[in-house]
N, C-alpha and C positions, 0 to 999 in steps of 0.2 A: 810613192812613199815608204818611209821605213821608221817601226817605232820599237821603244827599249821598252820592253814589258815585262814587269816585277809580278812572281807570283810561287806558293809558297809547294804544291807538289803536281806535276806533269806524269803521265798515263808511260809505263805502266804501275808508275809508286805511289798508290794514291788512296784517299783513306773516305775520301765519302765524293757530292760532286763538283768542289769546285776543281779538280783537276782532270775532270772528265767534259767540266762547260770549258777550259781554257785550251783543251786538248782540240776543241769540235772546232773552239773559235779563232784559231790560231792556223788550223785550216782552210778556214771558211777564207780569213782575210787575205791568203793566197794567193785562192781563185778570184780576186777583186785586188791584184795585183801590191798590195803588201807584205814588206818585207819584215821579220818578229826576229829580234834578240830577243834572245826568253831568258833569264836568270832565275837559277832555282839555289835555293840553299844546299842542295846537294843532287848531283849528277849522277846516275850508278853504269852510266855508260850503253843500257839496253833499251833508253826512250828512242822512241821514232822519231828521229831530226829527220824529214823530207819534206816538212813546211816551214821549220822554225830551225834558228839557229841558238843550240843551249850553253849559257855562259854560268859556271860552277861558282858558285860563290864562295865554297871547300876549299877550291884552288888560289883563290886570291888573299895575299899576303901583306901588313898593314907593319910598318914600321912607325911606330906613336913617336918615337924621337925625331921624326921626321915632321921639319915643320909642317909641309904636304898634308899630310896624314893627318897631324894633329888637329889640322885645322877643320878637318871632316868632323869633329869630334863636334863643336861648335853648331850642328846642324842636324844633330840625334839628340833625343828627347829620350835618356832611359833610363830605371830602376831597374838595380839586381836585386832579384828576390828569389828564393828559396822552394818556390813551388807554382803552379804554373802562372797565377794571379794571384795579388790580395782581393779578397771580399771584402764590397762595404766602404771601401777606404772614402772618403766625401773626399771632391774635389781641391777644398783647401789644405785637407792635412797631405792627399797626393803630390800638391805641387810641394808641398815643405818638404818634404820623402827626398822627392827628384835633388830638389833643392843640398839637402842634406849628404844626399850622393852624390852628386857632382862635386859638395866639398872637398868628400872624404874618400874619396876612390883615389884620387894619384894615379891613375890610370894603372891601379892594380889587378882589374877586372879579367877574367880569361875572356872577355869582349876584345880588350888590347892585344893579346896575344901575338908575334909575329904569323901563325897560323892556327886555323880554327877550324875544327871538323864539324861541320851541321849535322843534326840528325834530321833532319829535314821532317820532324816529325812534332805531337803535341805533346809533349813529357815536360819533365820537372824544373827543366832550362829552359821552357820556351820561350819567357821574355830577353832571358840574357841572346837565345837568337836571332829574336826579332830588333833587337840592340846590334848585331852582330851584322846582318842581315841590310840593316838600316846605314850604318856603317860602308860595309862592301859597297852598296850599294850607286853611294855618293863619288867612289873609286874609282867602279866602270862606269858609271858617266862621263866622269869626266875623260878616261883613257878611252870612251867610244864615242866620245861626242860629235864628229863629222859624220856616226855612221847611223843617225837620227834622227826623225824631225819632233816627232812627241811620245811623253813616257805615259805609261798606261800603270797602274798597278790595283790588283785584285788582292779586297779585302783586306780587314785591321791591318793581318802580320805582315804588311808590304806597303802601308800606307806613308810609315815613317821615312822607309826606303827612296817610296818617290817624293817626298817633299824634297830629302837631299841633292837627291837628284838633280830638280828641280833650281834647287836654290843655288847649285854648281854648277850647271851648264845653261841656265835661264832658259829652255826648254818646255812647251809649254807640259801639263801634268794633267791628266783623267784619271780619275780615281772611280773604281768600278763596286757595287755595292752589291753583292750577290746575298747577304744575310747579315742583317745588325743585330744587335747584341740583345733589343727587346725581341725578334725572334725568339732567340736563342734560351733565351732566361727570364720570358716575362717582364714581369714589372721588378723583380727583384736583381736588376741589374748591373752588371762589375763594370766601377763609375773607369774605372784603368781602363781597360776596353773601351767604355764610350766616351771616353777622351780621347782616345786616340785616334778614333772613327771620325769623331765631331773634325778634330784638327785636321787631318785629312779628307775631309770634305771641304771645311771651309779653306785650305791652299789649294784646294784644286781651280783648276778652270773652266772643269764640266767634270759632272757627277753623272753616270751610269746607274741606274739602278732597270734591276732583271723584272719588275713588274710596277703597276701602278700601284698596287699593293703597298710594295718596298718604299715607291718614292713620295709616298704619304705619311709614310713614317717618318725619313729623311727630312721632309721640309717642316712636319710637326712638333715632332717631337726633337730634333736634330736642331730646328732651325734654321736650317739652309735654304740660300735664296730659290724661289722654285724657278726663275728665268733660267739656273745654269744644269736642271737636275732634268734629267732626261731617260726615257725609258727605252730599252731595247729589251726583247721578250728572249728569253735563252732559246734554245731548237736543240734537234738531236740530231747525228749521224746516221743516213741510211745503213739499214743491215741487208747484202747483198744476199748471205744465207736465208732461203725459204724456212719456218716453222718444221717442216716435215723432216728440213737433214737435221736434226736437234736428236737427240736421245730422248723415250718417254719413260716418264718415272714408274711406269709397270703398274700402276692403278686406276681401277674401272672406276673409279669414283669422284670425284669434282676437287679441287686442289685451287684452295684460295692464298694468296700467295702476298706478305708485308715486306717489302725491301728497302733497309732505308736505316737512319743510326737510332737504337734505340735508347733514346734521350725523349725527355719533358716535349720538345717543342714536335716529333713527330708522332707524340698523341698514339704508343702502343699500347696504353692501357684501354682505349677503346676498340680497336681490335679485339685484342683479348676478349673484351667483355662482348662485344659482335658475337665472337666468336661461339661463346656460351649459349647467350640466344637462341643462334641458328643450330644448335648440337640438340636442344631440347624437343627438335622439330624435325631435323633428316640428321640422326647418329650417323650417319658415314662418309661424310663430306671430312677431308682432311686439309688443317689449315699451317701455312707457313711462314715462319715469322725468320727469315735471313736479315742480319748486321750484328754489329755488337753495339754496346754504350752502355754509360753507366746506371739507366736503368733495366738490364739484361736478369740479373741473378731476381728483382722483383717479377717482371714477368714470369720467370721460371717458376717461385712459389706461390702466385697465383693462380697460372695453369694449373698446378701438383693440386692448391688449394681447392681448384672449381673438376679436378678429377676429369678433365680432358688430357693425359697425357698420351694416351694412344690416338687419339686424333689432332696432338700439333706437335712441330717439329720444328726444331730449332738449330741452324744451319752454322752459326756462323759471320764474319765476314764472308761477301762473295764480290770477286770484281773480275773485267775483261769477258772473257767467253761463259766465265760461271755466272755471272747477269744471266744472259740470254739464256744458257741451259737451264735454269731456275724458271724465264719468262715461258720455255716452250713446254715448259711441265706443266703449268698453272694454268687451270680455267679463267680465274679470275686476279685482279690486281687491286688491293686496296693502301691508300694513302689519306689517312683520316690525321693529316697533320694539324695541328693546333697556331700554327703560324707556319706555314713557306712561304718563301721570298717569289720560289718561284716553284721547282721540283720539274726536274727532268726525268724521273724514273718514269710515270705514267706514260709519256711519252716512249721512251722506252719499251714499254709493255705494248703497246699498241702497234710498234711497228713490227711486232712478231704476233699480232693479231688476238689481242689479251685485253677484254673488254675492261675498261676502269672504273671505280667507284673515288673520288676523290672529292675533298674537304671543299667547299665554299671559303674557308680561309685559304687558300693558295692562290700563286701568280699564275700557274699554270689553267690554272679556270677561268682566267680574261683571255684567253687564247683556242682555249679546247670546248668544242661544241659535243662532241660526240662522248661524252663520258656521264656516269650518273653521278652528279654533284647534291652530297649533303654537308648541313654544318657538324664540324667535329664529335660535339657534345651530342649529337644524337645517334645514342645507341642503337637505340628503336630504328631511325630514318637509318642507317647503315646498316644493321642484321637483314631490315628490308629488300634492300637495293643489291646486297650481297646474292640472298637469299633468290629473286628476281634472276637474277643474271645465271643462277646455279641451275633453275628448275624451268624457264623458260627459253627453250631451245633458238626463237623467231627473232627475241628479243636479244639476245647475247649474238646471234650472226649479223644482226643490222650493227650493232655496234663493233664489233668485228670488222665490217665491211669498212663502213663510214670512218672508222676510226683512224683505218690504216690508208684511207684514200687525204685525210685531214692530217697526218703526221709528215706523210710524206712532201708534204708542201710546207713543212716546220723547218728548213733546215739553217744550219749554220751557215748556208752561202748567202742566203739572204738576211739575215742580222747580221751579217758581220759587213755586207755593205752599208746598213744604218751604221753601223761602229766607226766603219771607215769615215764617213761624212762628219760625225763626231771630231775625229783627229780632225778636218779642216776648218771645221769650226774652231777648234782648239787653237789651232794654228793663227787663223784669220785674226780672230779675236785678242791674240796678244802681236801682235805685230807691231 
């Protein structure tokens, strides 16, 4: 079986869990006899292509005077804007703006330039890049039509490309919902992103969600037919290195770590407040917040306000081996997410013998038994769980031992077998 896969990032060039998940998934699919053509906005040349063939969207040229290339545009919905997204635009106004853009663009946008260099990031021209990516996706799908059986698009950034590829080739489309707009923004959603997500899932033959929690949101808030929504939980790549092979932090005291995007969704404020409570009883513990995000300045100010600077460390964004190095220095990992579709990071911690505290509002809590689970808003419960793992050695050792056994059975090879079955079902229902 062969798959044309659309993704926005691929290791080592990642900004979060999506790229890591795609990498593990493609390795698992290869072990299950699935060949993957993976389209990225921008390939850097240092990606591991052992189990995947990368197609670089930045290398594709477009001749909009050519009738074939111009026809691709009919399959792309696009609105050029000067910022990442327009917030709080209602559906009717959104449709009107799209039509106005179509009527006045006359193909003068940078999207229609013969060559276009993607940043592959999440910057000011994000929607422009999403639109160009969809245009290229349609072109690449037709060019490689005989090289794949099914199309697989990851997250809203690539849904338009997946739809265009489906309409161009007639091949079945599977879209993967890793995180919804409700996870990222709470109830104050951006309606443009919501519209793209809904359109992608409506056009898909099958929707994969990373947890039952996400599946419920997809069905109830997007109105997607539950019969075509299938949960396949994420997994983690095994780590051959033992904890003892990493450097130690040099501290004799306990280290408690938060690692992830420092955004509303991840609940960093609850981590900071729990740390303050714990330090009232044990002023020797050190807390680490690893990552970047829009709430980082606020977290730094709050730590200073609470006079925790001597016990609190901000590392910035970590990836690759630095993530495992951080876990090897940690005694407890904490994920207090407000809404976490899945959450691979606890699995990465557990594979290096780090006991975890995770929120009940996370998809990973559906598959992990050997972690302490608390409501994200329960600061006292969060503090108690962290304190217990730091001060009761037998409790900590039990979670280390059982957690490692558990996570070793949550491999991408097994998850990808389920994804392959989804592909087979999508092909069957579209015959």
